[in-house]
C-alpha positions as semicolon CSV with decimal commas, in nm:
position;residue;x (nm);y (nm);z (nm)
1;M;-0,027;0,006;-0,009
2;P;0,109;0,335;-0,091
3;P;0,248;0,561;0,216
4;R;0,029;0,749;0,367
5;K;0,053;1,133;0,401
6;R;0,052;1,197;0,726
7;S;-0,280;1,388;0,833
8;A;-0,335;1,702;1,077
9;P;-0,257;1,603;1,418
10;A;-0,553;1,481;1,595
11;A;-0,716;1,623;1,896
12;S;-0,569;1,287;2,069
13;E;-0,211;1,353;1,932
14;E;-0,277;1,702;2,051
15;V;-0,254;1,579;2,362
16;A;0,062;1,365;2,324
17;P;0,240;1,690;2,254
18;K;0,118;1,798;2,573
19;R;0,263;1,515;2,773
20;R;0,572;1,593;2,566
21;S;0,569;1,985;2,694
22;L;0,532;1,819;3,079
23;R;0,773;1,544;3,004
24;Q;0,994;1,865;2,900
25;A;0,898;2,033;3,160
26;A;0,964;1,739;3,413
27;S;1,300;1,723;3,233
28;K;1,357;2,084;3,192
29;S;1,282;2,084;3,603
30;Q;1,547;1,812;3,623
31;P;1,824;2,028;3,536
32;E;1,719;2,329;3,663
33;P;1,953;2,326;3,989
34;E;2,213;2,398;3,696
35;A;1,972;2,706;3,541
36;A;1,936;2,792;3,918
37;P;2,280;2,923;3,929
38;A;2,240;3,101;3,573
39;T;1,879;3,218;3,710
40;K;2,103;3,324;4,024
41;T;2,331;3,516;3,776
42;A;2,024;3,597;3,592
43;P;2,004;3,986;3,546
44;T;1,649;3,973;3,547
45;K;1,657;3,867;3,920
46;K;1,881;4,109;3,948
47;P;1,597;4,384;3,844
48;A;1,387;4,227;4,032
49;K;1,643;4,231;4,378
50;Q;1,696;4,594;4,185
51;Q;1,302;4,622;4,233
52;D;1,300;4,469;4,591
53;N;1,574;4,741;4,655
54;E;1,365;5,001;4,516
55;P;1,064;4,954;4,715
56;K;1,299;4,985;5,046
57;P;1,448;5,290;4,894
58;T;1,052;5,433;4,859
59;T;1,031;5,293;5,277
60;K;1,350;5,526;5,302
61;Q;1,189;5,793;5,112
62;R;0,887;5,678;5,311
63;Q;1,117;5,715;5,607
64;D;1,262;6,080;5,439
65;A;0,877;6,150;5,448
66;K;0,847;6,076;5,774
67;E;1,164;6,296;5,868
68;S;1,012;6,541;5,648
69;P;0,779;6,591;5,934
70;K;1,062;6,588;6,119
71;P;1,188;6,937;6,004
72;K;0,797;7,031;6,052
73;K;0,918;6,964;6,438
74;S;1,264;7,133;6,351
75;T;1,016;7,369;6,288
76;K;0,800;7,378;6,593
77;K;1,154;7,377;6,755
78;Q;1,207;7,696;6,565
79;E;0,819;7,767;6,707
80;D;0,997;7,684;7,027
81;E;1,273;7,850;6,979
82;P;1,100;8,175;7,050
83;K;1,002;8,023;7,389
84;P;1,353;7,980;7,495
85;S;1,361;8,329;7,429
86;P;1,139;8,428;7,652
87;K;1,366;8,158;7,852
88;Q;1,611;8,394;7,731
89;Q;1,428;8,666;7,879
90;K;1,413;8,499;8,200
91;P;1,773;8,522;8,252
92;D;1,727;8,866;8,165
93;A;1,487;8,863;8,425
94;E;1,774;8,671;8,657
95;A;2,023;8,963;8,469
96;L;1,705;9,206;8,682
97;K;1,825;8,998;8,962
98;P;2,152;9,205;9,030
99;K;1,910;9,499;9,004
100;K;1,764;9,371;9,330
101;P;2,092;9,433;9,500
102;A;2,039;9,754;9,354
103;K;1,751;9,776;9,523
104;K;1,885;9,670;9,825
105;Q;2,107;9,963;9,756
106;E;1,824;10,187;9,745
107;S;1,696;10,002;10,045
108;N;2,038;10,056;10,205
109;Q;1,961;10,434;10,092
110;S;1,594;10,494;10,213
111;R;1,783;10,314;10,550
112;S;2,058;10,586;10,519
113;R;1,798;10,860;10,463
114;A;1,551;10,740;10,754
115;S;1,897;10,814;10,973
116;S;1,915;11,089;10,793
117;E;1,566;11,214;10,935
118;D;1,733;11,218;11,293
119;P;1,994;11,516;11,143
120;D;2,358;11,592;11,318
121;I;2,219;11,839;11,584
122;D;2,477;12,051;11,456
123;S;2,344;12,077;11,125
124;I;2,019;12,200;11,284
125;P;2,057;12,602;11,292
126;T;1,988;12,770;11,655
127;T;1,784;13,009;11,509
128;N;1,464;12,995;11,251
129;P;1,358;13,311;11,036
130;D;1,025;13,188;11,078
131;A;1,057;13,203;11,459
132;P;0,901;13,548;11,582
133;K;1,155;13,734;11,745
134;H;1,080;13,874;12,107
135;D;1,268;14,111;12,357
136;G;1,454;13,934;12,632
137;Q;1,320;13,610;12,803
138;W;1,029;13,423;12,768
139;Y;0,959;13,136;12,999
140;W;0,798;12,827;12,884
141;L;0,671;12,537;13,067
142;M;0,702;12,168;12,944
143;K;0,551;11,836;13,047
144;A;0,748;11,478;13,027
145;E;0,632;11,182;13,150
146;P;0,931;11,044;13,428
147;E;0,755;10,684;13,470
148;T;0,757;10,432;13,182
149;R;0,466;10,376;12,971
150;I;0,475;10,238;12,613
151;E;0,343;10,404;12,310
152;N;0,325;10,226;11,958
153;G;0,606;9,938;12,085
154;V;0,819;10,246;12,224
155;D;0,935;10,362;12,602
156;V;0,851;10,702;12,616
157;K;0,995;10,758;12,968
158;F;1,144;11,059;13,000
159;S;1,283;11,264;13,324
160;I;1,503;11,524;13,458
161;D;1,809;11,291;13,497
162;D;1,741;11,170;13,118
163;L;1,809;11,554;13,066
164;R;2,044;11,573;13,255
165;A;2,266;11,259;13,146
166;K;2,223;11,452;12,754
167;T;2,541;11,518;12,665
168;E;2,410;11,737;12,379
169;P;2,089;11,903;12,309
170;E;1,777;11,731;12,279
171;G;1,477;11,762;12,042
172;W;1,145;11,797;12,250
173;D;0,984;11,584;11,994
174;G;0,609;11,390;12,002
175;I;0,392;11,738;12,089
176;R;0,077;11,650;11,861
177;A;-0,125;11,934;11,981
178;Y;-0,173;12,237;11,797
179;A;-0,207;12,536;12,108
180;A;0,149;12,341;12,248
181;R;0,309;12,331;11,863
182;N;0,210;12,684;11,841
183;N;0,362;12,790;12,196
184;M;0,684;12,634;12,062
185;R;0,725;12,816;11,753
186;K;0,720;13,144;11,954
187;M;1,031;13,022;12,142
188;N;1,361;13,192;12,079
189;A;1,706;13,048;12,149
190;G;1,828;13,117;12,525
191;D;1,429;13,142;12,655
192;L;1,376;12,935;12,969
193;A;1,151;12,654;13,053
194;F;1,021;12,447;13,360
195;F;1,072;12,091;13,321
196;Y;0,738;11,964;13,464
197;A;0,691;11,584;13,565
198;S;0,341;11,484;13,445
199;N;0,128;11,150;13,415
200;C;0,287;11,042;13,786
201;K;0,255;10,966;14,145
202;E;0,381;11,317;14,237
203;P;0,357;11,556;13,933
204;G;0,487;11,887;13,954
205;I;0,775;12,138;13,887
206;V;1,106;11,988;13,943
207;G;1,363;12,208;13,733
208;I;1,473;12,441;13,484
209;M;1,602;12,414;13,064
210;E;1,693;12,619;12,862
211;I;1,565;12,635;12,470
212;V;1,883;12,610;12,271
213;K;1,765;12,598;11,871
214;E;1,444;12,731;11,776
215;F;1,180;12,530;11,608
216;S;1,268;12,315;11,321
217;E;1,073;12,010;11,201
218;D;1,019;11,700;11,425
219;R;1,102;11,425;11,190
220;S;0,958;11,133;11,402
221;A;0,619;11,239;11,306
222;R;0,679;11,066;10,996
223;K;0,854;10,751;11,158
224;P;0,565;10,459;11,110
225;S;0,817;10,312;11,419
226;A;0,772;10,617;11,596
227;P;0,531;10,648;11,941
228;Y;0,366;10,942;11,799
229;Y;0,336;10,886;11,441
230;D;0,161;11,084;11,251
231;P;0,031;10,969;10,839
232;K;-0,027;11,309;10,775
233;S;0,233;11,456;10,826
234;T;0,460;11,461;10,509
235;K;0,806;11,576;10,396
236;E;0,654;11,806;10,114
237;K;0,363;11,917;10,446
238;P;0,526;11,835;10,788
239;I;0,261;11,935;11,096
240;W;0,476;11,923;11,423
241;D;0,778;12,087;11,520
242;L;1,019;12,037;11,808
243;V;1,285;12,309;11,993
244;H;1,620;12,144;12,143
245;V;1,650;12,217;12,519
246;E;1,970;12,153;12,729
247;F;1,963;12,093;13,129
248;R;2,022;12,389;13,321
249;K;1,858;12,284;13,714
250;K;1,701;12,003;13,914
251;F;1,514;12,155;14,160
252;A;1,636;11,984;14,549
253;V;1,260;11,956;14,608
254;Q;0,969;11,987;14,366
255;I;0,694;12,224;14,372
256;G;0,394;11,965;14,362
257;L;0,078;12,001;14,130
258;K;-0,137;12,067;14,461
259;E;0,098;12,326;14,575
260;L;0,032;12,509;14,241
261;K;-0,326;12,483;14,283
262;E;-0,350;12,623;14,616
263;L;-0,125;12,886;14,470
264;G;-0,396;12,901;14,157
265;K;-0,681;12,975;14,333
266;A;-0,841;13,385;14,302
267;G;-0,606;13,624;14,433
268;G;-0,301;13,392;14,461
269;P;-0,016;13,461;14,269
270;L;-0,093;13,178;14,027
271;E;-0,450;13,276;13,945
272;T;-0,381;13,343;13,547
273;M;-0,104;13,075;13,493
274;Q;-0,206;12,882;13,213
275;L;-0,071;12,562;13,292
276;L;-0,390;12,553;13,552
277;K;-0,623;12,744;13,290
278;Q;-0,516;12,473;13,033
279;S;-0,401;12,184;13,215
280;R;-0,389;11,922;12,944
281;L;-0,181;12,174;12,765
282;S;0,175;11,986;12,752
283;V;0,360;12,322;12,634
284;S;0,221;12,605;12,816
285;Q;0,351;12,996;12,856
286;V;0,465;13,148;13,201
287;S;0,458;13,517;13,283
288;G;0,781;13,645;13,370
289;D;0,630;13,729;13,731
290;E;0,520;13,363;13,743
291;F;0,857;13,242;13,662
292;R;1,061;13,457;13,925
293;F;0,791;13,385;14,198
294;L;0,858;12,997;14,134
295;C;1,242;13,017;14,151
296;E;1,194;13,221;14,482
297;L;0,969;12,947;14,577
298;A;1,221;12,676;14,486
299;D;1,503;12,800;14,651
300;K;1,293;12,880;14,987
301;K;1,194;12,493;14,973
302;A;1,573;12,378;14,919
303;K;1,649;12,621;15,207
304;D;1,397;12,462;15,433
305;A;1,535;12,095;15,388
306;G;1,896;12,212;15,408
307;L;1,961;12,096;15,049
308;E;2,128;12,262;14,723
309;H;1,978;12,212;14,395
310;E;2,170;12,040;14,117
311;E;2,282;12,295;13,828
312;T;2,513;12,254;13,541
313;T;2,820;12,481;13,496
314;L;2,816;12,723;13,195
């Protein structure tokens, strides 16, 4: 028989090549271990690795993107940096702290000013042009408390013995009555005044002192710690004044208030004495006749007691 021409492969024959392909695949799968190194060296896998590496830089880019907000944080830090700038202002405040010692210096100055409120006696003039001048000596009576009494935390005790112990003129401060202040404003240097012991067991005239400096401001009125502080009195508008006095004589026997009242009765030598007419007045005027009469009375009382007055030697 003539040879047959091979016809188109049937569907059953197509399966065979599929089997062949499977076999080939199997055969290819067997030599694949050799091809595996080829695949390892294959640039395609390397670009695949590069592709694997490329997403990694993308993650780095993401990290960079994450880091990109970090510069935002840095901007926040920059925004915070003005905050340290106020912190820098705090050291400026600390720089102000050395100014606090300057305040301490001011406080020291205020202390020195406070101390200057009691000026040197020598800096106070003897005469005051505002004090009305009169001819001859005038005479006065000035009260002080010889026994302890606390006023605003300060003992206001002041006796004639305290005055005698002074080595320089004593400011007669603490006068807070206008009539008494006005009497001091009338005083001239060289006037004499009785020292009157007041608010004690035996009040009365105990001695004599001399006005050595005419009136000047009583600066204790502006001191809160002073016994007779007056907030209404200011440096610009002072209210109260004082005079400076010195000890001259301590009577051997005092002239008591009871005796003075007897002498002040109608027709008596002290009938018009301001002390008896205005008993609450702490600084009062004494007439020349009254002053001489009381000095003679003190001398008589000392002589009768066999005593002598204590006097200063000028």
